[in-house]
C-alpha positions in Angstrom: 4.9 -6.3 -6.8 2.0 -8.6 -6.2 1.0 -11.5 -4.0 2.4 -13.7 -6.8 5.9 -12.4 -5.8 5.2 -13.0 -2.1 4.0 -16.6 -2.8 7.2 -17.1 -4.9 9.3 -15.8 -2.0 7.5 -18.1 0.4 8.1 -21.1 -1.9 11.8 -20.2 -2.1 12.0 -19.9 1.7 10.1 -23.1 2.4 12.5 -24.9 0.0 15.7 -23.5 1.8 16.4 -21.0 -1.0 17.0 -18.2 1.4 18.9 -15.8 -1.0 16.2 -16.1 -3.7 13.5 -15.4 -1.2 15.4 -12.5 0.4 16.0 -10.8 -3.0 12.3 -10.7 -3.6 11.1 -9.4 -0.2 13.9 -6.8 0.2 12.4 -5.0 -2.8 8.9 -4.9 -1.3 7.4 -2.9 1.5 4.2 -4.5 2.8 3.1 -6.2 6.0 3.5 -9.6 4.4 6.9 -8.9 2.7 8.2 -7.5 6.0 6.9 -10.5 7.9 8.6 -12.9 5.4 11.8 -10.8 5.7 11.6 -11.1 9.5 11.3 -14.9 9.3 14.2 -15.2 6.9 16.5 -13.4 9.3 15.1 -15.6 12.1 16.1 -18.6 10.1 19.5 -17.0 9.4 20.1 -16.6 13.1 20.2 -12.8 13.0 17.9 -12.1 15.8 18.4 -8.3 16.0 17.7 -7.9 12.3 14.8 -10.2 12.5 13.3 -8.2 15.4 13.7 -5.0 13.4 11.6 -6.5 10.6 9.0 -7.9 13.0 8.7 -4.3 14.3 7.6 -3.3 10.8 4.7 -5.8 11.0 1.8 -6.6 13.2 3.5 -9.8 14.4 5.9 -10.7 17.2 9.3 -12.5 17.1 8.1 -15.1 19.6 4.7 -15.7 18.0 5.8 -18.9 16.3 8.3 -21.5 17.6 9.0 -23.0 14.2 9.9 -20.7 11.3 8.6 -23.2 8.8 5.2 -23.2 10.5 5.3 -19.5 10.4 6.1 -19.4 6.7 3.2 -21.8 6.1 0.9 -19.5 8.1 1.9 -16.6 5.9 1.3 -18.7 2.8 -2.1 -19.7 4.1 -3.1 -16.0 4.5 -2.0 -15.3 0.9 -3.7 -18.2 -0.8 
């Protein structure tokens, strides 16, 4: 899957379409998809699962205070 899929997953996440975003990223295995996956679980309130996905990236759970800001930072990296 390509960056187009990651951008679509981000659009879904930013627009509170958690499930649609999750379906995309759970099929991907890259730093960015794992990072989005981590943020989704942070939004969901599942800290342990979120921390697991952060461990698959080069980012930290506490790096961003606001998940929406974090999603926008990911989006900025990809576009």
